[in-house]
N, C-alpha and C positions, 0 to 999 in steps of 0.2 A: 513595429511589432505591436500586437494588440495589448500585451500585458504591461508595457512600459508606463502608460498613464496610471494604471492601478498600482504598480510598484512604487512610483513616485508618491502617490497619495498615501499609501501605507507607510512609507518611510517618513513622510511629514508628520503623520499621526504619532508614530513611535518617538520621533525626535521631540515633539511637543510634550510628551509625557514626562513623568518623573522617573522613568525606568532607566537603569544603567543598561545600555544595550550595545550590541555589535550587529551590524547588518552585513551579511555575506552576499556578495554579488557575483557568483561564478557564472561564466558565460556558456561554456561548452564542456561537458564531462567526458573524460576518457577512462578506459580501464587500464591505463599504463601503471606499471609497478614502480612509481616514483613519488617522491615528495618534493614539490617545488611550487611555491606560491609567492605572490606579491601582495603587500599590504598597501592600500591607498587610504588617504584620509578624505573626509567629506570635501567635495569641491574639486578634488583631483580627478583627472580622467581615468576611466577604467582601461585596463590593458587590452581587454577583448580577446584574450587568448584562451586556449583550451587548458583545462586543469584536471588532474586525475582525481578520481573518487578517493583514493588513498590520501592525497594531499588535503582534501577537504576534511576528511575524518581526522587526520593528524592535527590540522589547525584547530579544529573544534576542541579536541582533547587538550591541546596545549593551552588554549585560553581558559578552559574550565579549570585546569590545574594551576595555571599561573596568570591570572587576569591582569597582573601588573605589567605584563609584556605589551599590552595594548597601550 
């Protein structure tokens, strides 16, 4: 995929910064009405599965409200 080298370079820049960050790496979006997601840490393989937009929105709201969950 064309974007993968750029995604890696951008992640490296963010990781080298002094920012407190979370990188979301969803692979394929669906419109399913479900909340189901998996967390992986740096260096762990991505699951490569589809994820609902609702799951992404729920996860983002959760980590904004409770960053200690990361």
